[in-house]
C-alpha atoms as an extended CHARMM CRD file, in Angstrom:
* protein
*
       295  EXT
         1         1  MET       CA             -0.0350000000       -0.0570000000        0.0680000000  PROA      1               0.0000000000
         2         2  GLU       CA              1.5930000000        3.3910000000       -0.8840000000  PROA      2               0.0000000000
         3         3  LYS       CA              2.2290000000        5.9620000000        1.4860000000  PROA      3               0.0000000000
         4         4  ASN       CA              0.6920000000        9.4570000000        1.4340000000  PROA      4               0.0000000000
         5         5  VAL       CA              3.6960000000       11.4200000000        0.3210000000  PROA      5               0.0000000000
         6         6  MET       CA              1.6210000000       14.8740000000        0.5090000000  PROA      6               0.0000000000
         7         7  PRO       CA              3.3380000000       17.1670000000        3.2830000000  PROA      7               0.0000000000
         8         8  SER       CA              1.2310000000       17.5740000000        6.4240000000  PROA      8               0.0000000000
         9         9  LYS       CA             -0.7410000000       20.8530000000        6.6050000000  PROA      9               0.0000000000
        10        10  PRO       CA              1.5620000000       22.5270000000        9.1170000000  PROA      10              0.0000000000
        11        11  LEU       CA              4.6210000000       21.5520000000        6.7720000000  PROA      11              0.0000000000
        12        12  HSD       CA              2.7270000000       22.4570000000        3.8460000000  PROA      12              0.0000000000
        13        13  PHE       CA              1.9740000000       25.8800000000        5.3970000000  PROA      13              0.0000000000
        14        14  PHE       CA              5.8160000000       26.4490000000        6.1660000000  PROA      14              0.0000000000
        15        15  ILE       CA              6.7940000000       25.5540000000        2.7660000000  PROA      15              0.0000000000
        16        16  VAL       CA              4.2750000000       28.0180000000        1.2850000000  PROA      16              0.0000000000
        17        17  PHE       CA              5.2040000000       30.8000000000        3.7100000000  PROA      17              0.0000000000
        18        18  PHE       CA              8.9470000000       30.5730000000        3.0560000000  PROA      18              0.0000000000
        19        19  ALA       CA              8.4460000000       30.6370000000       -0.5440000000  PROA      19              0.0000000000
        20        20  PHE       CA              6.3310000000       33.6820000000       -0.0610000000  PROA      20              0.0000000000
        21        21  CYS       CA              8.9210000000       35.4160000000        2.2250000000  PROA      21              0.0000000000
        22        22  ALA       CA             11.6820000000       34.5730000000       -0.2930000000  PROA      22              0.0000000000
        23        23  SER       CA              9.8620000000       36.0280000000       -3.2260000000  PROA      23              0.0000000000
        24        24  ASN       CA              9.0460000000       39.1860000000       -1.1260000000  PROA      24              0.0000000000
        25        25  ILE       CA             12.8190000000       39.6650000000       -0.3030000000  PROA      25              0.0000000000
        26        26  LEU       CA             13.5630000000       39.0420000000       -3.9720000000  PROA      26              0.0000000000
        27        27  ASN       CA             11.2000000000       41.7170000000       -5.2400000000  PROA      27              0.0000000000
        28        28  ALA       CA             12.3090000000       43.6930000000       -2.3420000000  PROA      28              0.0000000000
        29        29  ALA       CA             15.8260000000       43.9730000000       -3.6200000000  PROA      29              0.0000000000
        30        30  GLN       CA             14.6090000000       44.7540000000       -7.0650000000  PROA      30              0.0000000000
        31        31  ILE       CA             12.2740000000       47.5740000000       -6.0380000000  PROA      31              0.0000000000
        32        32  ASP       CA             14.5270000000       49.1110000000       -3.3100000000  PROA      32              0.0000000000
        33        33  PRO       CA             18.2620000000       48.8020000000       -4.6100000000  PROA      33              0.0000000000
        34        34  LEU       CA             21.0160000000       50.3750000000       -2.4600000000  PROA      34              0.0000000000
        35        35  ARG       CA             20.5820000000       53.9810000000       -1.9700000000  PROA      35              0.0000000000
        36        36  VAL       CA             23.9420000000       55.7830000000       -2.1990000000  PROA      36              0.0000000000
        37        37  ILE       CA             25.0450000000       59.0490000000       -2.4720000000  PROA      37              0.0000000000
        38        38  SER       CA             28.4200000000       60.1030000000       -3.7900000000  PROA      38              0.0000000000
        39        39  ILE       CA             30.2530000000       63.4100000000       -3.0840000000  PROA      39              0.0000000000
        40        40  ASP       CA             33.3560000000       62.6200000000       -5.3640000000  PROA      40              0.0000000000
        41        41  TRP       CA             33.0680000000       62.8440000000       -9.1180000000  PROA      41              0.0000000000
        42        42  THR       CA             35.5260000000       59.7800000000       -9.7720000000  PROA      42              0.0000000000
        43        43  GLN       CA             33.4560000000       57.7030000000       -7.4800000000  PROA      43              0.0000000000
        44        44  THR       CA             30.1650000000       58.9310000000       -9.1610000000  PROA      44              0.0000000000
        45        45  GLU       CA             31.1630000000       58.1610000000      -12.7170000000  PROA      45              0.0000000000
        46        46  THR       CA             32.2760000000       54.8200000000      -11.6060000000  PROA      46              0.0000000000
        47        47  LEU       CA             28.9030000000       54.0860000000       -9.7580000000  PROA      47              0.0000000000
        48        48  ILE       CA             26.7620000000       55.0410000000      -12.8020000000  PROA      48              0.0000000000
        49        49  ALA       CA             29.0600000000       52.8340000000      -15.1570000000  PROA      49              0.0000000000
        50        50  LEU       CA             28.1810000000       50.0620000000      -13.0740000000  PROA      50              0.0000000000
        51        51  GLY       CA             24.5690000000       50.5480000000      -13.4850000000  PROA      51              0.0000000000
        52        52  ILE       CA             23.9170000000       52.2160000000      -10.2090000000  PROA      52              0.0000000000
        53        53  THR       CA             21.9620000000       55.3510000000       -9.8590000000  PROA      53              0.0000000000
        54        54  PRO       CA             22.8740000000       57.3150000000       -7.1700000000  PROA      54              0.0000000000
        55        55  ILE       CA             19.9690000000       58.9880000000       -5.3700000000  PROA      55              0.0000000000
        56        56  ALA       CA             22.1090000000       62.2310000000       -4.9930000000  PROA      56              0.0000000000
        57        57  MET       CA             25.6130000000       63.5950000000       -5.8410000000  PROA      57              0.0000000000
        58        58  ALA       CA             27.4640000000       66.9440000000       -5.4310000000  PROA      58              0.0000000000
        59        59  GLN       CA             27.9090000000       69.6700000000       -8.0500000000  PROA      59              0.0000000000
        60        60  GLN       CA             26.0430000000       68.4450000000      -11.0190000000  PROA      60              0.0000000000
        61        61  SER       CA             26.9430000000       71.4910000000      -13.1200000000  PROA      61              0.0000000000
        62        62  GLY       CA             30.6440000000       71.0570000000      -12.3940000000  PROA      62              0.0000000000
        63        63  TYR       CA             30.3820000000       67.2280000000      -13.4200000000  PROA      63              0.0000000000
        64        64  ASN       CA             28.7300000000       68.2880000000      -16.6530000000  PROA      64              0.0000000000
        65        65  SER       CA             31.4630000000       70.6510000000      -17.4060000000  PROA      65              0.0000000000
        66        66  TRP       CA             34.5350000000       68.6110000000      -16.3890000000  PROA      66              0.0000000000
        67        67  VAL       CA             33.2980000000       65.0710000000      -16.5750000000  PROA      67              0.0000000000
        68        68  ARG       CA             30.3630000000       64.8850000000      -18.9140000000  PROA      68              0.0000000000
        69        69  GLU       CA             30.1370000000       60.9760000000      -19.1080000000  PROA      69              0.0000000000
        70        70  PRO       CA             28.7240000000       58.8610000000      -18.2020000000  PROA      70              0.0000000000
        71        71  ALA       CA             25.6470000000       61.3800000000      -17.9540000000  PROA      71              0.0000000000
        72        72  ILE       CA             24.0790000000       61.7890000000      -14.6790000000  PROA      72              0.0000000000
        73        73  PRO       CA             20.5540000000       59.9250000000      -14.2370000000  PROA      73              0.0000000000
        74        74  ASN       CA             17.5740000000       61.9780000000      -14.2570000000  PROA      74              0.0000000000
        75        75  SER       CA             16.3780000000       60.8830000000      -10.8810000000  PROA      75              0.0000000000
        76        76  THR       CA             19.8050000000       61.8860000000       -9.0180000000  PROA      76              0.0000000000
        77        77  GLU       CA             19.3240000000       64.8250000000       -7.0250000000  PROA      77              0.0000000000
        78        78  ASP       CA             21.8960000000       67.4700000000       -6.7230000000  PROA      78              0.0000000000
        79        79  VAL       CA             23.0180000000       68.3240000000       -3.1070000000  PROA      79              0.0000000000
        80        80  GLY       CA             25.0640000000       71.2080000000       -3.6260000000  PROA      80              0.0000000000
        81        81  LEU       CA             29.0700000000       71.7850000000       -3.4860000000  PROA      81              0.0000000000
        82        82  ARG       CA             31.3390000000       68.9500000000       -3.0760000000  PROA      82              0.0000000000
        83        83  SER       CA             32.8950000000       70.6450000000       -0.0700000000  PROA      83              0.0000000000
        84        84  GLN       CA             29.5700000000       71.8450000000        1.3710000000  PROA      84              0.0000000000
        85        85  PRO       CA             26.7960000000       69.6300000000        0.5010000000  PROA      85              0.0000000000
        86        86  ASN       CA             23.3120000000       70.3450000000        1.9410000000  PROA      86              0.0000000000
        87        87  LEU       CA             23.3590000000       68.1060000000        4.8670000000  PROA      87              0.0000000000
        88        88  GLU       CA             19.6560000000       68.5660000000        5.8750000000  PROA      88              0.0000000000
        89        89  ARG       CA             18.7030000000       67.4080000000        2.2360000000  PROA      89              0.0000000000
        90        90  LEU       CA             21.1020000000       64.4520000000        2.4970000000  PROA      90              0.0000000000
        91        91  ALA       CA             19.4240000000       63.2860000000        5.8700000000  PROA      91              0.0000000000
        92        92  GLU       CA             15.9590000000       63.6780000000        4.1340000000  PROA      92              0.0000000000
        93        93  LEU       CA             17.0060000000       61.1390000000        1.4600000000  PROA      93              0.0000000000
        94        94  LYS       CA             17.8290000000       58.4620000000        3.9340000000  PROA      94              0.0000000000
        95        95  PRO       CA             21.0090000000       56.9290000000        2.0520000000  PROA      95              0.0000000000
        96        96  ASP       CA             22.1600000000       53.6460000000        2.9370000000  PROA      96              0.0000000000
        97        97  LYS       CA             25.6910000000       54.7640000000        2.2120000000  PROA      97              0.0000000000
        98        98  ILE       CA             27.6010000000       57.8510000000        1.3950000000  PROA      98              0.0000000000
        99        99  PHE       CA             30.9470000000       57.6700000000       -0.6560000000  PROA      99              0.0000000000
       100       100  ILE       CA             33.5230000000       60.2590000000       -0.1750000000  PROA      100             0.0000000000
       101       101  SER       CA             37.3150000000       60.6590000000       -1.0460000000  PROA      101             0.0000000000
       102       102  PRO       CA             39.7710000000       61.8180000000        1.6640000000  PROA      102             0.0000000000
       103       103  LEU       CA             39.9040000000       65.1150000000       -0.2120000000  PROA      103             0.0000000000
       104       104  PHE       CA             36.4320000000       65.8120000000        1.3700000000  PROA      104             0.0000000000
       105       105  GLY       CA             37.3850000000       63.7550000000        4.5080000000  PROA      105             0.0000000000
       106       106  SER       CA             36.5070000000       66.7110000000        6.8980000000  PROA      106             0.0000000000
       107       107  LEU       CA             32.8160000000       65.9370000000        6.0800000000  PROA      107             0.0000000000
       108       108  THR       CA             33.0690000000       62.4520000000        7.4490000000  PROA      108             0.0000000000
       109       109  PRO       CA             31.9710000000       63.3680000000       11.0780000000  PROA      109             0.0000000000
       110       110  LYS       CA             28.7790000000       65.0410000000        9.7990000000  PROA      110             0.0000000000
       111       111  LEU       CA             28.0060000000       62.7880000000        7.2730000000  PROA      111             0.0000000000
       112       112  SER       CA             28.4540000000       59.7140000000        9.3690000000  PROA      112             0.0000000000
       113       113  ARG       CA             25.5420000000       61.0190000000       11.4970000000  PROA      113             0.0000000000
       114       114  ILE       CA             23.2060000000       60.5190000000        8.4140000000  PROA      114             0.0000000000
       115       115  ALA       CA             24.4780000000       57.3290000000        6.9950000000  PROA      115             0.0000000000
       116       116  PRO       CA             27.7580000000       55.0150000000        7.0990000000  PROA      116             0.0000000000
       117       117  VAL       CA             30.4390000000       56.7090000000        5.1900000000  PROA      117             0.0000000000
       118       118  THR       CA             32.9300000000       54.7430000000        2.9830000000  PROA      118             0.0000000000
       119       119  GLU       CA             36.0960000000       56.9160000000        2.2900000000  PROA      119             0.0000000000
       120       120  PHE       CA             38.5310000000       55.9410000000       -0.1950000000  PROA      120             0.0000000000
       121       121  THR       CA             40.5110000000       57.0780000000       -3.1350000000  PROA      121             0.0000000000
       122       122  LEU       CA             42.3790000000       56.2560000000       -6.5400000000  PROA      122             0.0000000000
       123       123  TYR       CA             44.6620000000       59.3800000000       -6.2790000000  PROA      123             0.0000000000
       124       124  LYS       CA             47.7090000000       58.8120000000       -4.3290000000  PROA      124             0.0000000000
       125       125  LYS       CA             51.4240000000       58.8010000000       -5.3670000000  PROA      125             0.0000000000
       126       126  ASP       CA             52.2720000000       55.7870000000       -7.6960000000  PROA      126             0.0000000000
       127       127  ASN       CA             48.8280000000       54.2190000000       -7.7100000000  PROA      127             0.0000000000
       128       128  ILE       CA             47.5330000000       55.6910000000      -10.8960000000  PROA      128             0.0000000000
       129       129  THR       CA             48.2890000000       52.6220000000      -13.1280000000  PROA      129             0.0000000000
       130       130  TRP       CA             45.6400000000       50.6020000000      -14.9010000000  PROA      130             0.0000000000
       131       131  GLU       CA             45.9490000000       47.8330000000      -12.1200000000  PROA      131             0.0000000000
       132       132  GLY       CA             45.0320000000       50.6410000000       -9.6990000000  PROA      132             0.0000000000
       133       133  LEU       CA             41.9710000000       51.7600000000      -11.8050000000  PROA      133             0.0000000000
       134       134  LYS       CA             40.8660000000       48.2660000000      -12.0640000000  PROA      134             0.0000000000
       135       135  GLY       CA             41.3860000000       47.8660000000       -8.0600000000  PROA      135             0.0000000000
       136       136  PHE       CA             39.3210000000       51.0080000000       -7.4120000000  PROA      136             0.0000000000
       137       137  THR       CA             36.4780000000       49.8200000000       -9.8090000000  PROA      137             0.0000000000
       138       138  ARG       CA             36.2760000000       46.4040000000       -7.8830000000  PROA      138             0.0000000000
       139       139  ARG       CA             36.2820000000       48.1620000000       -4.7190000000  PROA      139             0.0000000000
       140       140  LEU       CA             33.2250000000       49.7880000000       -5.5620000000  PROA      140             0.0000000000
       141       141  GLY       CA             31.8110000000       46.9310000000       -6.8120000000  PROA      141             0.0000000000
       142       142  GLU       CA             32.4160000000       45.1170000000       -3.4770000000  PROA      142             0.0000000000
       143       143  GLU       CA             30.7950000000       47.9170000000       -1.7170000000  PROA      143             0.0000000000
       144       144  THR       CA             27.8380000000       48.0880000000       -3.8540000000  PROA      144             0.0000000000
       145       145  ASN       CA             27.4310000000       44.2170000000       -4.3190000000  PROA      145             0.0000000000
       146       146  LYS       CA             28.3130000000       44.9840000000       -8.1650000000  PROA      146             0.0000000000
       147       147  GLN       CA             31.1570000000       42.6260000000       -8.3020000000  PROA      147             0.0000000000
       148       148  LYS       CA             29.9270000000       41.1140000000      -11.5220000000  PROA      148             0.0000000000
       149       149  GLU       CA             29.3240000000       44.5350000000      -12.9500000000  PROA      149             0.0000000000
       150       150  ALA       CA             32.7120000000       45.6900000000      -12.0470000000  PROA      150             0.0000000000
       151       151  ASN       CA             34.5210000000       42.5650000000      -13.7370000000  PROA      151             0.0000000000
       152       152  ALA       CA             32.0850000000       43.1530000000      -16.9260000000  PROA      152             0.0000000000
       153       153  LEU       CA             33.0640000000       47.0240000000      -16.9750000000  PROA      153             0.0000000000
       154       154  ILE       CA             37.0000000000       46.0990000000      -16.7570000000  PROA      154             0.0000000000
       155       155  TYR       CA             36.8360000000       43.4020000000      -19.5080000000  PROA      155             0.0000000000
       156       156  SER       CA             34.7100000000       45.5590000000      -21.7510000000  PROA      156             0.0000000000
       157       157  ALA       CA             37.0710000000       48.5250000000      -21.2430000000  PROA      157             0.0000000000
       158       158  GLU       CA             40.2140000000       46.2860000000      -22.1860000000  PROA      158             0.0000000000
       159       159  GLN       CA             38.4880000000       45.1930000000      -25.2170000000  PROA      159             0.0000000000
       160       160  THR       CA             37.8890000000       48.6710000000      -26.0900000000  PROA      160             0.0000000000
       161       161  LEU       CA             41.2850000000       50.1330000000      -25.5490000000  PROA      161             0.0000000000
       162       162  MET       CA             42.6000000000       47.1760000000      -27.6200000000  PROA      162             0.0000000000
       163       163  GLY       CA             40.3270000000       48.3580000000      -30.4770000000  PROA      163             0.0000000000
       164       164  LEU       CA             41.4630000000       51.9410000000      -30.2730000000  PROA      164             0.0000000000
       165       165  ALA       CA             45.0890000000       50.7580000000      -30.1570000000  PROA      165             0.0000000000
       166       166  ASP       CA             44.4260000000       49.3570000000      -33.6880000000  PROA      166             0.0000000000
       167       167  LYS       CA             43.0750000000       52.5710000000      -34.8400000000  PROA      167             0.0000000000
       168       168  THR       CA             45.7440000000       54.9600000000      -33.3590000000  PROA      168             0.0000000000
       169       169  PRO       CA             48.1790000000       56.4040000000      -36.1340000000  PROA      169             0.0000000000
       170       170  LYS       CA             51.4500000000       54.6050000000      -35.3720000000  PROA      170             0.0000000000
       171       171  ASP       CA             53.6760000000       57.4270000000      -36.1620000000  PROA      171             0.0000000000
       172       172  THR       CA             52.2880000000       59.5910000000      -33.4900000000  PROA      172             0.0000000000
       173       173  PRO       CA             54.9590000000       61.6040000000      -31.4820000000  PROA      173             0.0000000000
       174       174  PRO       CA             54.9640000000       61.5340000000      -27.7570000000  PROA      174             0.0000000000
       175       175  LEU       CA             52.2480000000       63.5560000000      -26.2400000000  PROA      175             0.0000000000
       176       176  LEU       CA             52.3690000000       66.8970000000      -24.5720000000  PROA      176             0.0000000000
       177       177  MET       CA             48.7850000000       66.5040000000      -22.7610000000  PROA      177             0.0000000000
       178       178  ILE       CA             47.8340000000       70.0300000000      -21.0980000000  PROA      178             0.0000000000
       179       179  GLN       CA             44.8760000000       72.0250000000      -19.4440000000  PROA      179             0.0000000000
       180       180  PHE       CA             45.2140000000       75.7430000000      -19.5460000000  PROA      180             0.0000000000
       181       181  MET       CA             44.9410000000       77.5900000000      -16.2030000000  PROA      181             0.0000000000
       182       182  ASP       CA             45.4060000000       80.9780000000      -17.8300000000  PROA      182             0.0000000000
       183       183  SER       CA             47.0440000000       81.8560000000      -21.0870000000  PROA      183             0.0000000000
       184       184  ARG       CA             50.5640000000       81.5820000000      -19.5960000000  PROA      184             0.0000000000
       185       185  HSD       CA             50.2860000000       78.6230000000      -17.3660000000  PROA      185             0.0000000000
       186       186  VAL       CA             49.3530000000       75.0610000000      -17.8480000000  PROA      186             0.0000000000
       187       187  ARG       CA             48.9090000000       71.8710000000      -16.1440000000  PROA      187             0.0000000000
       188       188  ILE       CA             50.8760000000       69.2120000000      -17.9460000000  PROA      188             0.0000000000
       189       189  PHE       CA             50.2800000000       65.4730000000      -17.4250000000  PROA      189             0.0000000000
       190       190  GLY       CA             52.6370000000       62.8080000000      -17.0000000000  PROA      190             0.0000000000
       191       191  THR       CA             53.2690000000       59.9150000000      -14.5640000000  PROA      191             0.0000000000
       192       192  ASN       CA             50.5120000000       59.0480000000      -12.3110000000  PROA      192             0.0000000000
       193       193  SER       CA             47.8050000000       60.5320000000      -14.4320000000  PROA      193             0.0000000000
       194       194  MET       CA             44.8520000000       58.8120000000      -15.8820000000  PROA      194             0.0000000000
       195       195  TYR       CA             45.7480000000       60.7230000000      -19.3640000000  PROA      195             0.0000000000
       196       196  LYS       CA             49.0100000000       58.8550000000      -19.4750000000  PROA      196             0.0000000000
       197       197  ILE       CA             47.4660000000       55.4850000000      -18.8080000000  PROA      197             0.0000000000
       198       198  ALA       CA             44.9540000000       56.2910000000      -21.3570000000  PROA      198             0.0000000000
       199       199  ALA       CA             47.5540000000       57.1470000000      -24.0440000000  PROA      199             0.0000000000
       200       200  ASN       CA             49.8270000000       54.2230000000      -23.0810000000  PROA      200             0.0000000000
       201       201  LYS       CA             46.9230000000       51.6610000000      -23.3850000000  PROA      201             0.0000000000
       202       202  ILE       CA             46.5350000000       52.7500000000      -27.0040000000  PROA      202             0.0000000000
       203       203  GLY       CA             50.2860000000       52.4730000000      -27.8460000000  PROA      203             0.0000000000
       204       204  LEU       CA             51.2110000000       56.2030000000      -27.2210000000  PROA      204             0.0000000000
       205       205  LYS       CA             53.8560000000       57.9000000000      -24.9100000000  PROA      205             0.0000000000
       206       206  SER       CA             54.0350000000       61.0990000000      -22.8480000000  PROA      206             0.0000000000
       207       207  ALA       CA             56.6620000000       63.7290000000      -23.9210000000  PROA      207             0.0000000000
       208       208  TRP       CA             56.6320000000       65.0460000000      -20.0800000000  PROA      208             0.0000000000
       209       209  GLN       CA             59.2650000000       63.2090000000      -18.1230000000  PROA      209             0.0000000000
       210       210  ALA       CA             59.5210000000       65.5770000000      -15.2290000000  PROA      210             0.0000000000
       211       211  GLU       CA             58.0670000000       64.7270000000      -11.8840000000  PROA      211             0.0000000000
       212       212  THR       CA             54.4010000000       65.2550000000      -11.3540000000  PROA      212             0.0000000000
       213       213  ASN       CA             52.3530000000       65.4100000000       -7.9400000000  PROA      213             0.0000000000
       214       214  PRO       CA             50.1080000000       62.7610000000       -6.6570000000  PROA      214             0.0000000000
       215       215  TRP       CA             47.3340000000       64.1570000000       -9.0340000000  PROA      215             0.0000000000
       216       216  GLY       CA             49.6250000000       63.3270000000      -12.1110000000  PROA      216             0.0000000000
       217       217  PHE       CA             50.4970000000       66.7710000000      -13.3000000000  PROA      217             0.0000000000
       218       218  SER       CA             52.9680000000       69.4700000000      -13.1100000000  PROA      218             0.0000000000
       219       219  LEU       CA             52.0870000000       73.3180000000      -13.1910000000  PROA      219             0.0000000000
       220       220  ILE       CA             54.3720000000       74.9650000000      -15.4890000000  PROA      220             0.0000000000
       221       221  GLY       CA             54.4620000000       78.3160000000      -17.5500000000  PROA      221             0.0000000000
       222       222  ILE       CA             54.0850000000       77.4380000000      -21.4200000000  PROA      222             0.0000000000
       223       223  ASP       CA             57.7620000000       78.7560000000      -22.0530000000  PROA      223             0.0000000000
       224       224  GLN       CA             58.9080000000       75.3070000000      -20.3620000000  PROA      224             0.0000000000
       225       225  LEU       CA             57.3790000000       73.6790000000      -23.3070000000  PROA      225             0.0000000000
       226       226  MET       CA             59.8200000000       75.0150000000      -25.7720000000  PROA      226             0.0000000000
       227       227  ASP       CA             62.4070000000       72.7020000000      -27.2470000000  PROA      227             0.0000000000
       228       228  ILE       CA             60.1510000000       69.8810000000      -26.4730000000  PROA      228             0.0000000000
       229       229  LYS       CA             59.4620000000       67.9270000000      -29.5790000000  PROA      229             0.0000000000
       230       230  GLY       CA             55.9980000000       66.2810000000      -29.2730000000  PROA      230             0.0000000000
       231       231  GLN       CA             52.2040000000       66.4310000000      -30.0980000000  PROA      231             0.0000000000
       232       232  ILE       CA             50.2580000000       69.1140000000      -28.0110000000  PROA      232             0.0000000000
       233       233  ILE       CA             47.1710000000       67.8460000000      -26.8410000000  PROA      233             0.0000000000
       234       234  ILE       CA             44.9230000000       70.6040000000      -25.4290000000  PROA      234             0.0000000000
       235       235  ILE       CA             42.1150000000       69.2210000000      -22.9720000000  PROA      235             0.0000000000
       236       236  LYS       CA             38.9390000000       71.5170000000      -22.6440000000  PROA      236             0.0000000000
       237       237  PRO       CA             37.4660000000       73.4020000000      -20.9990000000  PROA      237             0.0000000000
       238       238  LEU       CA             39.6290000000       76.3620000000      -21.4920000000  PROA      238             0.0000000000
       239       239  PRO       CA             39.3920000000       79.3790000000      -19.0640000000  PROA      239             0.0000000000
       240       240  ALA       CA             37.2370000000       82.3160000000      -20.3390000000  PROA      240             0.0000000000
       241       241  GLY       CA             39.3480000000       84.4200000000      -22.8440000000  PROA      241             0.0000000000
       242       242  VAL       CA             42.3070000000       82.0130000000      -22.9980000000  PROA      242             0.0000000000
       243       243  GLU       CA             41.2790000000       80.7200000000      -26.6130000000  PROA      243             0.0000000000
       244       244  ARG       CA             41.0870000000       84.2350000000      -28.0740000000  PROA      244             0.0000000000
       245       245  SER       CA             44.2010000000       85.3130000000      -26.3310000000  PROA      245             0.0000000000
       246       246  LEU       CA             46.2490000000       82.1650000000      -27.6350000000  PROA      246             0.0000000000
       247       247  GLN       CA             44.9340000000       83.0480000000      -31.4340000000  PROA      247             0.0000000000
       248       248  ARG       CA             46.6590000000       86.5500000000      -30.9670000000  PROA      248             0.0000000000
       249       249  ASP       CA             49.5550000000       85.2290000000      -28.9580000000  PROA      249             0.0000000000
       250       250  GLN       CA             52.7180000000       84.9400000000      -31.2950000000  PROA      250             0.0000000000
       251       251  PHE       CA             54.7770000000       83.2210000000      -28.6010000000  PROA      251             0.0000000000
       252       252  TRP       CA             52.3810000000       80.5920000000      -28.3540000000  PROA      252             0.0000000000
       253       253  GLN       CA             52.1800000000       80.1750000000      -31.9640000000  PROA      253             0.0000000000
       254       254  TYR       CA             55.9780000000       80.0050000000      -32.4130000000  PROA      254             0.0000000000
       255       255  LEU       CA             55.8710000000       77.2330000000      -29.5020000000  PROA      255             0.0000000000
       256       256  VAL       CA             53.3410000000       75.2090000000      -31.4680000000  PROA      256             0.0000000000
       257       257  LYS       CA             55.4340000000       75.4700000000      -34.6290000000  PROA      257             0.0000000000
       258       258  ASN       CA             58.6150000000       74.5650000000      -32.6860000000  PROA      258             0.0000000000
       259       259  THR       CA             57.0720000000       71.3050000000      -31.7240000000  PROA      259             0.0000000000
       260       260  GLY       CA             56.6300000000       70.1960000000      -35.2960000000  PROA      260             0.0000000000
       261       261  GLN       CA             53.0960000000       69.3980000000      -34.8570000000  PROA      261             0.0000000000
       262       262  PRO       CA             49.8230000000       71.2230000000      -34.8950000000  PROA      262             0.0000000000
       263       263  ALA       CA             48.0900000000       71.6320000000      -31.4920000000  PROA      263             0.0000000000
       264       264  LEU       CA             45.1030000000       69.5030000000      -31.0810000000  PROA      264             0.0000000000
       265       265  THR       CA             42.1600000000       70.0840000000      -28.8160000000  PROA      265             0.0000000000
       266       266  VAL       CA             39.9170000000       67.3820000000      -27.2930000000  PROA      266             0.0000000000
       267       267  GLU       CA             36.6380000000       67.5950000000      -25.2560000000  PROA      267             0.0000000000
       268       268  PRO       CA             36.4070000000       67.6670000000      -21.4980000000  PROA      268             0.0000000000
       269       269  THR       CA             37.3860000000       64.3840000000      -19.6160000000  PROA      269             0.0000000000
       270       270  TRP       CA             37.8530000000       64.4820000000      -16.0140000000  PROA      270             0.0000000000
       271       271  SER       CA             41.6400000000       64.6620000000      -15.1540000000  PROA      271             0.0000000000
       272       272  PHE       CA             41.2170000000       62.6770000000      -11.9730000000  PROA      272             0.0000000000
       273       273  GLY       CA             38.8360000000       59.9580000000      -13.2550000000  PROA      273             0.0000000000
       274       274  ALA       CA             38.7380000000       56.2870000000      -13.3210000000  PROA      274             0.0000000000
       275       275  ILE       CA             37.9610000000       53.6300000000      -15.9700000000  PROA      275             0.0000000000
       276       276  PRO       CA             35.1380000000       55.6640000000      -17.5110000000  PROA      276             0.0000000000
       277       277  SER       CA             37.0750000000       58.7380000000      -18.0450000000  PROA      277             0.0000000000
       278       278  THR       CA             40.1400000000       56.7850000000      -19.3410000000  PROA      278             0.0000000000
       279       279  LEU       CA             38.0370000000       55.1660000000      -21.9200000000  PROA      279             0.0000000000
       280       280  ARG       CA             36.5480000000       58.7030000000      -22.8610000000  PROA      280             0.0000000000
       281       281  PHE       CA             39.8240000000       60.2420000000      -23.2460000000  PROA      281             0.0000000000
       282       282  ALA       CA             41.3280000000       57.2250000000      -25.2210000000  PROA      282             0.0000000000
       283       283  GLU       CA             38.2980000000       57.6000000000      -27.6680000000  PROA      283             0.0000000000
       284       284  GLN       CA             38.7630000000       61.5140000000      -27.7290000000  PROA      284             0.0000000000
       285       285  LEU       CA             42.6740000000       61.1220000000      -28.3950000000  PROA      285             0.0000000000
       286       286  THR       CA             42.1630000000       58.5430000000      -31.2640000000  PROA      286             0.0000000000
       287       287  LYS       CA             39.5080000000       60.7340000000      -33.0220000000  PROA      287             0.0000000000
       288       288  ALA       CA             41.6670000000       63.8370000000      -32.8250000000  PROA      288             0.0000000000
       289       289  LEU       CA             44.7420000000       62.0330000000      -34.2900000000  PROA      289             0.0000000000
       290       290  ASN       CA             42.7980000000       60.3890000000      -36.9370000000  PROA      290             0.0000000000
       291       291  ASN       CA             41.2540000000       63.8150000000      -37.8840000000  PROA      291             0.0000000000
       292       292  LYS       CA             44.5230000000       65.2130000000      -38.1000000000  PROA      292             0.0000000000
       293       293  GLU       CA             45.8610000000       62.5560000000      -40.3430000000  PROA      293             0.0000000000
       294       294  LYS       CA             42.9580000000       63.2170000000      -42.8140000000  PROA      294             0.0000000000
       295       295  GLN       CA             43.8930000000       66.9810000000      -42.8830000000  PROA      295             0.0000000000
């Protein structure tokens, strides 16, 4: 005689109840993702690239001028300056976690009253390498339960950079990558800079061999570019009036002529960015160099 294999009513109830609870937990995870706020733009661009929509970030107008991509999601609120975010609004948003870099570390005591604060940085001496960028991405992935997305972003970036390397003109001279502070002074980027990583990953070199600060640049007068043979790359945005001033500046025009190459200009890319900015700069660089070849 066969035994009744149907579960007893109490057991059946608990099975159904457990399944119901598990379903609700899964749905809640999908409906209510981690509520994060980022103060630092390097963290912001990486979070967005990982598919995370921060509920808020700092200084959106500055991000749109200096970083640009990836674009800020429409639902992400602006909570004011990076150095002075609106603490009252931050508290109202009820975040699960707030990300900052040590540059804004003085905010930690106040922010930690609102939500747990995670403070870490990419930019420190001798850390700006491709391995450093990958480590930063994986750290954010771990902090947000997006490990798979972090690894996918790294893999996709490496494939894209390999493709760009194939498209980059092979006879390109070493690069002088600069941002104007005013018409007579520039940041020139070299060792420990994201720009140099991007250039190296597509087969190019930096012409600036002097020591740089932890942010990867030296602040110099444009006269120090004299006698350096290389391809000048001007990274936007330019301060107000500088472009017009350079058009009239005979010394600048002579300096460019002396490098042996016409100066090229690329669209804004966050100088202190992570993998998203590295990709954007590599793409801008490849585009500018190929357009030069066609002229």
